[in-house]
Structures are given as structure tokens and as C-alpha cells.
C-alpha positions in Angstrom: -40.5 190.7 73.7 -40.9 189.6 70.4 -42.2 186.2 69.1 -39.8 184.9 66.3 -40.3 181.7 64.3 -36.7 180.1 62.4 -38.0 177.5 59.9 -35.2 175.7 59.0 -33.4 173.4 62.0 -30.4 174.3 59.7 -26.8 175.6 60.8 -27.2 179.6 60.1 -30.9 179.0 61.7 -30.0 177.7 64.6 -27.3 179.4 65.2 -29.3 183.3 64.4 -31.5 181.8 67.4 -28.6 182.8 69.8 -28.6 186.9 70.0 -32.0 186.4 68.7 -33.2 185.3 72.2 -30.1 187.0 74.0 -32.3 190.6 72.9 -34.6 188.4 75.5 -37.5 187.0 72.7 -39.4 184.2 72.3 -38.0 181.8 70.1 -38.9 178.6 68.0 -37.2 176.9 65.6 -39.1 174.8 63.8 -37.7 172.2 61.0 -39.2 171.4 57.1 -40.9 168.1 57.1 -36.9 166.3 55.5 -36.2 167.2 59.7 -37.7 165.6 61.7 -34.8 163.4 62.6 -32.6 166.1 63.8 -35.1 167.8 65.8 -35.6 164.8 67.3 -31.9 164.7 67.8 -31.3 167.7 69.2 -34.1 167.4 71.8 -33.0 163.9 72.6 -28.7 165.2 72.6 -29.1 168.2 74.9 -29.7 170.6 72.2 -26.7 169.7 70.9 -26.4 171.1 67.4 -24.5 167.9 65.2 -24.2 170.8 62.5 -22.7 173.2 65.2 -21.0 171.0 67.4 -22.5 173.6 70.2 -25.0 173.3 72.7 -28.3 175.8 72.4 -30.1 177.5 74.8 -32.7 175.5 76.3 -34.8 178.4 76.5 -35.1 178.0 72.4 -37.9 175.3 71.5 -37.5 173.2 68.8 -40.4 172.0 66.6 -41.0 169.2 64.3 -43.0 170.5 60.4 -45.7 169.3 62.0 -46.9 171.8 64.1 -45.5 174.9 62.3 -48.5 176.1 60.9 -50.3 175.8 64.6 -47.7 178.2 65.4 -48.5 180.9 62.2 -51.7 181.3 63.7 -50.2 182.3 66.8 -49.3 186.1 67.0 -45.8 186.2 65.6 -43.8 188.9 65.5 -41.2 188.3 62.7 -41.1 184.3 60.6 -37.3 184.2 59.4 -35.9 182.0 56.3 -33.2 179.6 57.3 -33.9 177.2 54.6 -31.3 176.6 51.8 -31.7 178.4 48.1 -33.4 175.3 46.8 -35.8 175.8 49.3 -37.4 178.6 48.6 -40.5 177.8 47.0 -41.3 175.3 49.8 -41.4 178.1 53.0 -42.8 180.5 50.3 -46.2 177.4 50.0 -45.9 177.2 53.8 -45.5 180.7 55.0 -48.4 182.1 52.4 -51.7 179.6 54.3 -51.8 181.6 57.1 -49.0 185.1 56.0 -50.7 188.1 57.5 -49.9 191.7 55.0 -47.0 193.9 56.5 -45.8 190.6 58.8 -41.9 190.6 58.9 -40.4 188.2 56.7 -36.8 188.2 57.4 -34.1 185.8 55.0 -30.7 184.2 56.2 -30.4 182.3 52.6 -28.0 183.7 50.1 -28.1 183.1 46.8 -29.9 184.0 43.5 -32.3 182.3 41.2 -34.0 181.9 37.8 -38.0 184.2 38.0 -39.1 183.3 34.5 -36.3 184.0 32.2 -34.6 186.6 34.9 -32.0 186.4 37.2 -33.6 187.2 40.4 -32.6 188.1 44.5 -33.8 185.2 46.9 -36.2 188.5 48.4 -38.1 189.5 44.8 -38.2 185.6 44.4 -40.5 185.2 47.3 -42.2 188.5 47.0 -43.2 187.4 44.1 -44.4 184.1 44.8 -46.5 185.6 47.8 -48.1 188.0 44.9 -48.6 185.0 42.9 -50.9 183.6 46.0 -53.2 186.4 46.6 -50.9 188.6 49.5 -49.9 192.2 48.6 -47.8 194.0 51.1 -45.2 191.9 51.7 -42.1 192.9 54.0 -39.3 191.3 53.0 -35.5 191.7 54.9 -32.2 190.1 53.9 -29.4 190.1 56.6 -26.2 189.3 55.5 -22.3 189.4 56.4 -18.7 187.4 56.5 -20.6 185.3 59.4 -19.7 181.6 60.0 -23.0 179.6 61.4 -20.7 178.0 64.9 -18.8 181.3 65.2 -22.4 182.8 65.6 -23.6 180.3 67.8 -20.3 180.8 70.8 -21.0 184.5 70.6 -18.1 185.3 68.7 -18.0 189.3 67.8 -20.2 189.1 64.8 -20.8 192.3 62.0 -24.6 191.8 59.6 -26.2 194.3 57.8 -29.9 194.7 57.3 -32.0 195.6 54.2 -35.2 196.6 54.1 -36.2 199.5 51.0 -37.9 200.9 54.4 -35.4 201.7 56.9 -37.7 202.0 59.4 -38.2 197.8 59.5 -34.3 196.9 58.8 -34.2 199.6 63.0 -36.9 197.8 63.6 -35.0 194.3 63.3 -31.5 196.3 64.9 -33.5 196.4 68.0 -34.6 193.8 67.9 -32.4 191.5 67.1 -28.7 192.8 68.3 -26.8 192.2 71.2 -22.9 193.3 72.3 -21.6 190.3 70.2 -23.7 190.8 67.2 -23.3 194.2 64.7 -26.1 194.8 62.9 -26.1 197.7 60.1 -29.0 198.9 57.8 -29.4 199.6 54.3 -31.9 200.6 52.1 -29.5 198.4 49.5 -32.0 194.9 49.4 -30.9 194.5 46.2 -26.5 195.0 46.4 -27.0 193.4 49.8 -28.2 190.5 48.1 -26.1 190.6 45.4 -23.2 191.2 47.4 -24.1 188.2 50.2 -24.3 186.0 46.7 -21.0 186.6 45.7 -18.4 187.4 47.7 -18.3 183.5 48.7 -17.0 183.3 44.8 -14.7 186.0 45.0 -13.7 184.2 48.8 -13.0 181.1 47.0 -11.1 182.1 43.9 -8.8 183.9 46.4 -7.9 180.9 48.4 -7.3 179.3 45.9 -5.2 181.6 44.8 -2.1 179.8 46.4 -2.6 176.8 44.2 -3.2 178.5 41.2 0.1 181.3 41.7 2.1 178.8 39.6 1.3 174.4 39.5 4.7 173.8 38.6 6.2 175.6 41.2 6.8 173.9 44.7 4.8 174.2 47.7 7.3 176.8 49.5 7.8 178.7 46.6 3.7 178.8 46.4 3.1 180.2 49.4 5.8 182.7 49.3 5.1 184.2 46.8 1.0 184.3 45.9 0.2 187.1 46.2 0.5 188.3 42.7 -2.6 185.6 41.8 -4.3 187.4 45.1 -3.9 190.6 43.8 -5.8 189.8 40.6 -8.8 189.0 42.8 -8.9 191.5 45.3 -9.2 194.2 42.4 
């Protein structure tokens, strides 16, 4: 059993807690300073998450932001980043206060960022910010895949990729979080996995919009029958 702390009570972080729990881990979700009301709502409403519209297992502990530092001071095995991409700097500020070298950080957040004047993956940004705070030997893994949070929370079969430059860390996480419905593959190409996770939504939206883009002057019936020429532009 591993002690896992997920920071951020959003849909994906909360859904990720379900396979973590089912693999017999101790799981705590801590809200940000903006999520106290959401934490109270979940705790007082039979663990029903309003975004997921799903009742989460009662064994998952939901805690307010004020308890975060005390929790991080405990013997935590894995820290999970479940905040949005705009909250990455805030996330680093919080974990930096009690981060121990080589402590596994798992990044669920998708996106890219700017560090200095250069485009950066979020894992590189976390590493850069922690190093600025005087930390070394930083251990970051990214988990990415075509995963809908509500489906995962309801244990719909899901496949994801765990990426870390050290495959031993990937294997450790694979053994810690995989279940019969949450399948994980491993990769040492963390940059490639993060980039793919960030840009796949762009392609998904373009492919989804291809029906309307194929010929805006045509009827809906014609668009729905013959949009594949346009879709193939984005597929290739």
C-alpha cells in the first residue's frame, strides 16, 4: 500500500483516485485554496462529485487546503498534480515547502507552457521551478491518454501511458495504480508523451468540426454523408 496525495479536486484528479484506491492504496485528495466549498459539498453530499456526477468511494479522503502542508509532511509516497495548467506555479509553491528529493511527482495536467522565451512541457516547468527553490534530484512522471474523467470514475476500461526518463519509475507507478480497467503502458519519452497529450485535443476538435467545415453551403444531410474528404485532411 502506498500513500498517495492528489492536489486538486477537479474531475480528472478525483477520477484518478478511483483506480489508485482499487489497487489498495491510501488516497487523499486535497483541494486548492479555491476549492474549500467544493470539498465541503463532496463531504456533505455522500461523496458525490458535482462535475463527475458520480458517487466516489468513501475510502477516498477529501481534505481542505488548510491541511495540505501537514499532509505533505507525512510519509507520502506519491504526489499527484491534478490542478489546471495555469495552476502549475501554485502547485510547485505548495509542494516545494516539504518536497524530499526523488519523491515521485505524477503529472495529470495536459498542456504546454513558456519558460523564459521558450516553449516548455509542464514537467520541465515543474523541474525548473523546483530547482529555483533549491531542490535537486527531482522525479517527475507524466500520465497521458485518451481518458474521460467521468468514464474512469465509473471504471470504464481505459488505457494510458506513464512516461518518465527512468523506466524503473514508470514500472513502479504501473504496479501501484494499474487495475483490470485502468491499463497502463510505459515510456521513457516523457517529452513526446506530453506533447502528444497537449496537441491531441487540437486534432480532435478539428476532426470533430470537419463535418461543418466540409461545405458550409451544403445541407446538413449532405455534410453528414460526405464530410470524410475534409476529415482526411486532419487525419493525415
